[in-house]
C-alpha positions as CSV (number, residue, x, y, z in Angstrom):
1,M,-117.2,143.0,-145.4
2,L,-114.4,142.1,-147.9
3,D,-112.0,144.7,-147.5
4,L,-110.5,146.9,-144.9
5,Q,-112.5,149.0,-142.7
6,Y,-111.3,151.9,-141.7
7,S,-112.6,154.1,-138.9
8,S,-111.6,157.9,-139.1
9,D,-112.8,158.6,-135.6
10,V,-110.4,155.8,-133.7
11,R,-108.1,156.0,-137.4
12,F,-108.1,152.3,-136.8
13,Y,-108.9,149.4,-139.8
14,D,-110.9,146.3,-139.4
15,A,-109.7,143.5,-140.8
16,P,-112.1,141.7,-143.4
17,L,-113.2,138.4,-142.0
18,H,-110.6,135.9,-144.5
19,V,-108.1,138.0,-143.3
20,K,-108.9,137.0,-139.4
21,A,-109.2,133.6,-140.4
22,I,-105.6,133.6,-141.7
23,N,-104.2,130.4,-141.0
24,G,-107.4,128.8,-139.7
25,M,-110.7,128.2,-141.6
26,L,-113.9,130.7,-143.1
27,L,-116.6,129.0,-143.6
28,I,-119.5,130.9,-145.7
29,D,-122.6,129.2,-144.9
30,D,-126.0,129.5,-146.8
31,F,-123.5,130.3,-149.5
32,G,-126.1,132.6,-152.3
33,R,-128.1,133.9,-149.6
34,Q,-126.0,136.9,-148.4
35,K,-126.6,140.8,-148.8
36,F,-124.1,140.7,-151.8
37,R,-124.3,138.5,-155.0
38,P,-122.6,135.1,-155.0
39,D,-120.5,136.5,-157.9
40,D,-119.6,139.3,-155.7
41,L,-117.3,137.5,-153.1
42,L,-116.4,134.9,-155.9
43,N,-114.6,137.7,-158.1
44,R,-113.3,139.5,-155.0
45,W,-111.8,136.3,-154.1
46,I,-110.9,134.3,-157.3
47,V,-106.9,135.8,-157.3
48,P,-106.5,135.4,-153.9
49,M,-108.0,131.7,-154.3
50,E,-105.4,131.1,-157.1
51,N,-102.4,132.9,-155.7
52,K,-102.7,132.5,-152.2
53,I,-102.3,135.9,-152.2
54,D,-104.6,138.9,-151.0
55,Y,-104.2,142.4,-151.7
56,L,-105.6,145.2,-149.5
57,Q,-105.8,148.8,-150.1
58,L,-105.8,151.2,-147.3
59,H,-108.2,154.2,-147.4
60,T,-104.8,156.4,-148.6
61,G,-105.0,154.5,-152.1
62,G,-101.9,152.4,-150.7
63,S,-102.1,148.5,-150.7
64,F,-100.1,145.6,-149.5
65,S,-100.3,142.1,-149.8
66,L,-101.1,139.5,-147.2
67,P,-100.7,135.5,-147.3
68,F,-104.4,133.8,-148.5
69,D,-103.8,131.0,-146.1
70,V,-107.2,130.2,-145.6
71,L,-109.5,126.9,-145.7
72,L,-112.4,128.3,-147.2
73,I,-115.5,126.3,-147.1
74,F,-118.5,127.2,-149.2
75,S,-122.0,125.2,-147.9
76,T,-124.9,125.6,-149.3
77,N,-128.3,123.8,-149.9
78,L,-128.8,125.4,-153.7
79,Q,-127.5,124.1,-156.9
80,P,-123.9,125.4,-157.1
81,E,-124.7,126.1,-160.9
82,D,-127.3,128.3,-160.1
83,L,-124.4,130.2,-157.9
84,M,-121.2,130.3,-159.9
85,D,-120.2,129.7,-163.2
86,A,-117.9,126.6,-164.8
87,A,-114.5,128.6,-164.3
88,F,-115.6,129.4,-160.7
89,L,-116.7,125.7,-159.5
90,R,-113.2,124.8,-162.0
91,R,-111.5,126.8,-159.3
92,I,-113.2,125.5,-156.3
93,R,-111.3,122.0,-156.1
94,Y,-113.2,119.8,-153.5
95,K,-117.0,119.5,-153.6
96,V,-119.1,117.3,-151.1
97,K,-122.1,116.5,-151.2
98,L,-123.7,115.3,-148.3
99,Y,-126.5,112.9,-149.1
100,S,-129.5,112.2,-146.5
101,P,-128.6,109.6,-143.6
102,T,-130.1,106.0,-144.1
103,R,-132.4,105.5,-141.4
104,D,-130.3,103.3,-139.6
105,E,-128.2,106.7,-139.5
106,Y,-130.6,108.6,-139.0
107,R,-131.6,106.3,-135.8
108,Q,-128.2,106.4,-134.3
109,I,-128.4,110.6,-134.9
110,F,-131.6,110.8,-132.9
111,E,-130.4,108.6,-130.3
112,A,-127.1,110.8,-129.5
113,V,-129.3,113.9,-129.7
114,V,-132.5,112.4,-127.8
115,K,-129.3,111.4,-125.0
116,S,-127.8,114.9,-124.8
117,H,-131.2,116.4,-124.3
118,G,-132.0,114.1,-121.3
119,L,-134.5,112.3,-123.3
120,V,-135.6,109.0,-124.2
121,L,-136.5,107.8,-127.8
122,T,-139.1,105.1,-128.5
123,D,-139.6,102.6,-131.3
124,D,-143.0,104.5,-131.3
125,I,-141.9,107.8,-131.2
126,F,-139.0,106.9,-133.8
127,E,-141.2,105.4,-136.2
128,F,-143.7,108.2,-136.2
129,V,-141.3,110.4,-137.2
130,V,-139.6,108.5,-140.0
131,D,-143.1,108.1,-141.2
132,N,-144.3,111.6,-141.2
133,L,-141.3,113.4,-142.7
134,T,-140.9,110.6,-145.2
135,R,-144.2,111.3,-146.6
136,R,-143.0,114.5,-148.1
137,F,-139.5,114.9,-147.3
138,D,-135.9,113.3,-147.0
139,L,-134.4,112.8,-143.5
140,A,-131.8,115.3,-142.6
141,Y,-129.3,115.5,-140.1
142,Y,-130.5,118.3,-138.3
143,Q,-134.3,116.9,-137.7
144,P,-133.6,115.1,-134.6
145,G,-132.0,118.9,-133.0
146,F,-134.6,120.8,-134.1
147,I,-137.7,118.4,-132.7
148,C,-135.5,117.8,-129.2
149,E,-135.1,121.4,-129.0
150,Q,-139.0,122.3,-129.9
151,V,-140.3,119.3,-127.3
152,V,-137.8,120.7,-124.5
153,E,-139.2,124.1,-124.8
154,A,-143.0,123.0,-125.0
155,C,-142.3,121.2,-121.5
156,K,-140.6,124.3,-120.0
157,A,-143.5,126.5,-121.2
158,F,-145.9,124.6,-119.8
159,N,-143.9,123.3,-116.8
160,L,-143.9,119.3,-117.6
161,R,-141.3,117.1,-117.6
162,P,-139.4,116.8,-120.5
163,E,-140.6,113.9,-122.5
164,L,-140.9,113.1,-126.2
165,R,-144.6,112.5,-126.2
166,Q,-146.2,112.0,-129.9
167,E,-148.4,115.1,-129.3
168,M,-145.4,117.3,-128.7
169,V,-143.4,115.7,-131.6
170,A,-146.0,116.2,-133.8
171,E,-146.3,120.0,-133.2
172,A,-142.0,119.8,-133.4
173,L,-143.0,118.2,-136.7
174,T,-145.6,121.1,-137.8
175,N,-142.9,123.9,-136.9
176,L,-140.7,121.7,-138.7
177,Y,-141.7,122.6,-142.0
178,F,-144.3,125.2,-142.2
179,D,-146.6,123.3,-145.5
180,L,-146.3,119.9,-142.8
181,Q,-149.6,118.9,-142.3
182,D,-150.9,117.0,-139.0
183,S,-151.3,113.4,-140.3
184,E,-154.5,111.4,-139.3
185,D,-152.6,110.1,-136.5
186,S,-151.3,113.1,-134.7
187,K,-153.3,114.7,-132.0
188,R,-152.8,118.9,-131.8
189,I,-151.3,119.3,-128.4
190,R,-153.1,119.1,-125.4
191,F,-151.7,120.0,-121.8
192,E,-153.5,118.2,-119.2
């Protein structure tokens, strides 16, 4: 994945992802959860990241250089110091921490997502979601999309008009986090 892949059948090389991303952006999402260790990726790219030149090797043993003109973005919810040492952290010049949205930001996000799904967000449903989530978790940017998708799919499955009903939202919240307990307010879905 990080080097040229040669196919002897067609006598053709497939370029690694960072070469395909030249003059563009390469997002490594969930960094630290790949099949290979984070150190392997970082060690492979340490020279190209600093020198802006990458060296690729042919199956014949020859090698050539290419510009390493890629905007590399690493995204993770793991602690950076668990993934790399101080030397690697220093080489990643910009680090952006995403904080949980405020309650008002969360409401704006939820309203936009609800609208895009053709649903309506009532104050009662919003309060139900926030109260249930904030008992044990932080509010997060992805949650409204997950909740709406779950509700829309449940409505499709039971041939119901898409609507944010408390029972469906409660079920979506249960699916959001495995250990999220049903609250006293919530009831299991009953489709009538």
